C-alpha positions in Angstrom: 105.4 68.2 218.2 109.1 67.4 218.6 111.2 68.8 215.9 112.9 66.1 213.7 116.4 66.8 212.5 117.2 65.3 209.1 121.0 65.0 209.1 122.0 63.4 205.8 120.8 62.8 202.3 119.8 59.2 203.0 117.4 60.4 205.8 116.1 63.2 203.5 115.3 60.8 200.7 113.8 58.2 203.1 111.4 60.9 204.4 110.6 62.2 200.9 109.8 58.7 199.6 107.7 57.8 202.6 104.8 59.5 201.0 102.5 58.4 198.2 104.6 58.3 195.0 102.4 58.1 191.8 105.6 57.5 189.7 106.0 54.1 191.3 102.4 53.3 192.4 99.8 53.4 189.7 97.0 51.9 191.9 95.3 55.2 192.7 92.4 56.2 190.5 92.7 59.3 188.4 90.2 61.4 190.3 90.6 64.8 192.0 90.5 63.1 195.5 94.0 61.7 194.6 95.3 63.8 191.8 94.9 67.5 192.3 96.9 70.7 192.8 95.4 71.7 196.1 98.1 70.2 198.3 100.8 71.9 196.3 99.0 75.2 196.5 98.7 74.8 200.3 102.4 74.0 200.6 103.3 77.1 198.6 101.0 79.2 200.7 102.8 78.0 203.9 106.0 79.1 202.2 104.5 82.6 201.6 103.9 81.8 197.9 107.4 82.0 196.4 106.0 81.6 192.9 104.5 85.1 193.0 106.5 87.4 190.7 108.4 84.6 189.0 108.2 84.1 185.3 107.2 80.6 184.5 107.2 78.6 181.3 105.0 75.6 181.8 105.6 72.6 179.5 103.2 69.6 179.0 102.9 66.9 176.4 103.5 63.2 175.8 106.8 63.3 174.0 109.6 65.8 174.0 108.8 67.7 177.3 112.2 67.1 178.8 114.1 68.0 175.6 112.1 71.2 175.1 112.7 72.2 178.7 116.5 71.8 178.3 116.5 73.6 174.9 114.6 76.5 176.5 117.0 76.5 179.4 120.0 76.6 177.1 118.6 79.4 175.0 117.5 81.5 177.9 120.9 80.9 179.5 122.6 82.2 176.4 120.8 85.5 177.1 122.4 85.5 180.6 119.1 84.9 182.4 119.2 82.9 185.7 117.1 79.9 184.9 115.6 77.2 187.0 114.4 73.9 185.6 112.1 71.4 187.3 111.9 68.2 185.4 111.3 64.4 185.8 112.1 61.6 186.0 115.8 61.6 187.0 118.3 59.3 185.5 120.9 58.8 188.2 120.1 61.2 191.2 117.1 63.0 192.3 119.2 66.2 192.3 118.8 66.2 188.5 115.2 67.3 188.8 116.0 70.7 190.3 118.7 72.8 188.5 119.7 76.4 188.4 121.7 77.5 185.4 122.3 73.8 184.7 123.7 73.1 188.1 122.0 70.4 190.2 120.8 71.2 193.6 123.4 70.0 196.2 122.8 67.3 198.7 123.2 69.7 201.6 120.6 72.0 200.0 118.1 69.2 199.7 118.7 68.3 203.4 118.2 71.9 204.4 114.9 72.1 202.4 113.7 68.9 203.8 114.2 70.2 207.4 112.3 73.3 206.4 109.5 71.3 204.8 109.1 68.7 207.6 106.9 70.7 209.9 104.9 72.1 207.0 104.2 68.6 205.7 103.4 67.3 209.2 100.8 70.1 209.6 98.7 68.4 206.9 95.9 66.0 208.0 97.1 62.4 208.1 94.8 61.3 205.3 95.8 64.2 203.0 99.6 64.5 203.1 101.3 65.8 200.0 102.8 63.3 197.6 106.4 62.9 196.8 106.1 64.8 193.5 104.0 67.6 195.1 106.7 68.0 197.8 109.4 68.2 195.1 107.4 70.7 193.1 107.0 73.1 196.0 110.6 72.5 197.1 111.8 73.4 193.6 109.8 76.6 193.5 111.0 77.7 196.9 114.6 76.9 195.9 114.3 78.9 192.7 113.1 81.9 194.7 116.0 81.6 197.1 118.5 81.4 194.1 117.1 84.6 192.4 115.9 82.7 189.4 114.4 84.9 186.6 112.8 82.2 184.5 111.4 78.9 185.8 110.8 76.1 183.3 108.3 73.6 184.8 107.7 70.2 183.2 104.5 68.4 184.1 104.8 65.0 185.6 101.7 63.4 184.0 98.8 65.0 182.2 98.4 68.7 183.1 95.0 69.4 184.6 95.6 67.6 187.9 99.4 67.9 187.8 101.1 69.5 190.8 102.9 71.9 188.6 99.5 73.4 187.5 99.6 75.8 190.4 101.5 78.2 188.0 100.3 81.3 186.3 102.8 81.1 183.4 104.0 83.7 181.0 103.8 80.9 178.4 102.3 77.4 178.2 104.0 74.9 175.8 102.4 71.8 174.5 104.7 69.2 172.9 103.7 66.2 170.8 100.7 64.3 172.0 100.4 60.5 171.7 99.1 57.5 173.6 100.6 57.1 177.1 99.1 56.7 180.6 95.9 55.6 179.0 94.7 54.1 182.2 94.7 57.5 183.7 94.4 60.1 181.0 92.0 58.2 178.7 92.1 55.7 175.8 91.2 58.3 173.2 93.8 60.8 171.9 91.3 63.6 172.4 90.9 62.7 176.0 94.7 62.8 176.5 95.0 66.1 174.7 92.2 67.6 176.9 94.1 66.7 180.0 97.3 68.4 178.6 95.2 71.4 177.7 94.5 71.9 181.4 97.7 73.9 181.7 96.4 76.6 179.4 95.7 79.7 181.6 93.3 82.6 181.0 94.8 85.4 178.9 98.2 83.7 178.7 99.7 82.6 175.4 100.1 78.9 174.5 102.3 77.4 171.8 101.5 74.0 170.4 104.3 71.9 168.9 104.3 69.5 165.9 101.5 66.9 166.2 101.0 63.5 164.7 97.4 63.4 165.6 94.6 65.9 164.9 94.4 67.6 168.3 95.2 71.2 167.7 91.5 72.2 167.8 91.3 71.0 171.4 94.0 73.4 172.5 92.5 76.2 170.3 89.1 75.7 171.9 90.5 75.9 175.4 92.5 79.0 174.5 89.4 80.8 173.1 87.5 80.0 176.2 90.1 81.8 178.3 91.0 84.6 175.9 94.4 83.1 175.4 96.4 83.5 172.1 97.1 80.0 170.7 100.0 79.5 168.2 100.6 76.4 166.1 104.3 75.7 165.5 103.4 73.3 162.7 101.4 76.0 160.8 103.6 79.0 161.6 107.1 77.5 161.4 109.0 75.1 159.1 112.3 73.4 158.8 114.5 71.5 156.3 117.1 68.9 157.4 120.4 69.1 155.6 122.2 66.3 157.3 121.6 63.8 160.2 124.4 62.0 162.1 124.8 60.3 165.4 126.3 63.6 166.7 123.3 65.7 165.8 121.4 67.4 163.0 122.0 70.4 160.7 118.9 72.2 159.5 117.4 75.4 158.2 114.3 76.8 159.9 111.8 79.5 159.5 110.5 80.6 163.0 107.3 82.4 162.0 109.2 84.7 159.6 112.7 84.6 161.1 114.9 82.5 158.8 117.8 80.6 160.4 120.4 78.8 158.2 122.7 75.9 158.9 121.8 75.4 162.5 123.3 72.4 164.3 121.6 70.8 167.3 123.6 68.3 169.2 120.6 66.1 169.9 120.2 63.5 167.2 116.9 62.8 165.4 114.4 64.8 163.4 112.1 65.0 166.5 114.7 67.0 168.3 114.7 69.5 165.4 111.0 69.8 165.9 111.5 70.3 169.6 114.1 73.0 168.9 111.8 74.8 166.5 109.0 74.7 169.1 111.3 76.2 171.8 112.5 78.9 169.4 108.9 79.7 168.5 107.9 80.0 172.1 110.7 82.4 172.9 109.8 84.4 169.8 106.3 84.8 171.1 107.7 86.1 174.4 110.0 88.5 172.5 113.0 86.6 173.9 114.5 85.0 170.8 118.3 85.3 170.8 120.3 86.5 167.8 121.1 83.8 165.1 124.7 83.5 166.2 123.7 83.0 169.8 121.1 80.4 168.9 123.7 78.4 166.9 126.1 78.5 169.8 123.5 77.4 172.3 122.0 74.5 170.3 125.4 73.0 169.8 125.6 72.4 173.5 122.4 70.8 174.5 122.7 67.4 176.2 120.0 65.0 177.2 120.9 61.7 178.9 119.1 58.6 177.8 117.6 60.3 174.8 119.4 58.9 171.8 122.5 59.1 174.0 125.6 57.3 172.5 128.1 56.0 175.0 131.3 54.4 173.7 133.0 52.0 176.1 134.0 48.4 175.3 130.9 48.6 173.0 128.9 51.4 171.5 125.7 51.7 173.5 122.7 53.8 172.4 120.3 54.6 175.2 116.8 55.9 174.5 113.9 55.8 176.9 111.2 55.4 174.2 108.2 53.9 176.2 105.2 54.1 173.8 104.5 53.2 170.2 105.0 56.7 168.8 108.3 57.3 170.6 109.6 53.9 169.6 108.7 54.7 166.0 110.6 58.0 166.2 113.6 56.1 167.7 113.6 53.6 164.9 113.5 56.4 162.3 116.4 58.1 163.9 118.5 55.0 164.1 117.9 54.3 160.4 118.9 57.8 159.4 121.7 58.7 161.7 123.6 55.6 162.9 126.0 53.3 161.2 126.7 49.8 162.6 127.3 46.2 161.5 124.7 44.6 163.7 122.1 46.1 166.0 121.5 44.3 169.3 118.5 45.5 171.2 117.8 45.3 174.9 114.2 46.1 175.7 112.6 46.4 179.2 109.0 47.6 179.3 106.8 48.2 182.3 103.2 46.8 182.6 100.5 49.0 181.0 102.5 50.3 178.0 101.7 49.5 174.4 104.0 46.5 174.4 103.0 45.3 171.0 103.4 48.7 169.4 106.9 49.2 170.9 108.2 45.8 170.0 106.7 45.9 166.5 108.8 48.9 165.8 112.0 47.6 167.4 111.7 44.3 165.6 112.1 46.0 162.2 115.7 47.1 163.0 117.0 44.5 165.4 119.4 41.8 164.5 119.1 40.4 168.0 116.3 41.2 170.5 116.8 40.7 174.2 113.9 41.1 176.6 114.7 42.2 180.1 113.1 43.5 183.3 113.2 47.2 184.2 114.5 48.1 187.6 111.4 49.6 189.3 108.7 49.1 191.9 106.1 49.6 189.1 104.0 46.7 188.0 105.8 44.4 185.6 104.8 41.4 183.5 108.1 40.6 181.7 106.9 37.1 180.8 104.1 38.7 178.8 106.5 41.1 177.2 108.7 38.1 176.2 105.7 36.2 174.8 104.8 39.2 172.6 108.4 39.6 171.5 108.5 35.9 170.4 105.4 36.4 168.3 107.0 39.3 166.5 110.6 38.1 166.6 110.9 34.3 167.1 114.5 34.4 168.0 114.1 36.9 170.9 115.7 35.8 174.2 114.8 36.5 177.8 117.3 37.7 180.3 115.3 39.0 183.3 118.2 40.6 185.1 119.1 43.8 183.3 122.8 43.4 184.1 122.6 39.9 182.6 120.8 41.3 179.5 123.5 43.9 178.9 126.2 41.4 179.5 124.7 39.0 177.0 124.4 41.9 174.5 128.1 42.5 174.9 128.9 38.8 174.6 127.0 38.4 171.2 128.3 41.6 169.7 131.6 43.1 168.6 133.1 46.6 168.3 131.4 47.4 165.0 128.0 46.7 166.4 125.5 48.9 168.2 123.7 47.9 171.5 120.4 49.7 171.8 118.9 49.9 175.3 115.4 51.1 175.4 111.7 50.6 176.5 111.6 52.7 179.7 113.6 55.1 181.9 113.6 52.3 184.4 115.7 50.3 181.9 118.0 53.0 180.5 118.7 54.7 183.8 120.3 51.8 185.7 121.9 50.5 182.5 123.5 54.0 182.0 124.8 54.0 185.6 126.5 50.7 185.1 127.9 51.5 181.7 129.3 54.9 182.6 130.7 53.7 185.9 132.5 50.8 184.3 136.2 51.5 183.9 137.4 48.0 182.9 137.1 46.8 179.4 133.9 44.9 180.1 130.9 44.9 182.4 131.2 42.9 185.7 130.5 39.2 185.1 130.9 39.5 181.3 133.4 37.9 179.0 134.4 39.3 175.6 133.2 36.9 173.0 136.7 36.6 171.6 138.5 36.1 174.9 139.5 32.8 176.5 137.2 31.1 179.0 
C-alpha cells in the first residue's frame, strides 16, 4: 500500500470525516454490529494499548456530562495533576474535544496523529472501518499518553454500553442526570436509557451517581452489586443550599458526604451546575482527591463552558444554551427566571428532528416575549416546518426564519439593549450562532439594521 501523506488540517479533517459519523447520521440501527467498542479496542491494540496504566474517570449521563468533565478537570488541575479531557461535541473547532491542562490539541498535532493513524485504519476490513468518533477516541488516548497525562476524563458520546469510550477500566465511573434523549436508540422508557448508561460501570470499580429527576438509582445499584462495585448516590450522601444566583454564577453551601463547604461560588450559572459541582466534588472525595476548601473555591470560580448558559454582550445581550430535550429546557427556563434580568426575552430556537419538540417549546413559550423558529446548521435530519407548526400551536405569534443568520438578525431588529436574546434548542444552533456573534466586531451582525437606525 502506498503511504499517504496528510499535509494540512483540511486534509486531516477530510479523511477523519470520510468515515461513518453517528453524530450526523442517525440512520444506523442501535445494534452491536454498528455500535460497539470492538473497533476502538483494536485501534488501541495497534497502538500498543496506550490506555494501560492511565487513571481514567469515565462520565456518562444525559445532562451535565460536559460540565462535570470540566469541573473535574479544573479541580484536578488545582492539585497540579496533568489532566486530559476528551469531550463532545465541539462548539467551534474539533480541537476542543481533546485538551491537556485546558489547552486544545494543535492543528499540527492532529495532522501528525492522522498520519500515524492512516495505515492503522486502512488495515481494517473495508466493511468494518472505525467510525469518526472511534478514531477520535483512540487518537485522544494515544495523545494523552504522549503528553504524560496523569488523569484522563472521558465523556461518553451516546449511551454507554456501546460507546467507543467504554474500552476503559476507570478508577471511577460517574453517572450524571438521566432524562429522555436519543430515544430512537437508547429506548423510550427511562429505565432503558439508564440501563444503557449503566454499561460504563466496571467490575470492582466505584461509581458515583448524581442528582436524578427520575427514579433510576436502583438500576445503577443493581449493576454495581453484580460486579462488586461500590455505588454512591450524591443525592443521598450530599446536600447543598443556594445563597444567591445571578447571571455570573451561584453562591452555595455544600455538604460533601460529611465535608462542609461554606460560601462557594461557581462561575457557571444555574442550580443544575451546583448539582454538577457537588457530584464532581463527591467523586473526588471517593477517590481521596478532594482539594482543600480554599483550593476548591479558587477552582470553581474559574470554570467556563461555552454554550451552556453563556452570556455574550455585544450590540445585544445574547444568552446561549444548548438545551435539546424537555428536561434540559425546563432547567434552562428555571435558571433564566432566577438569575437573569431583562426587559424583554427574544428566543431563537432551532431543534433537530427526533427531539421532544413539544416538550422543549412548551417550556420556552412560558418565558418568551417573542419566539423565532429557525433551522440548525447540520447534516442531521431536520423538519423545521413541523417545529414551526408546533410552535404556533403553543405560541401563536411565533415566526419562522429558516436561516439561522436571518433569525439572529431579526432578533436584533426587534430588540433593544435592555432585552435578552436567548439562542437554544441544539448545539447545531448555538455553535454557529456563537461563532458569528463572537467574531462580529461591528455594532451589528452582517445584514442587520438596528431598529432605531435610519434605513
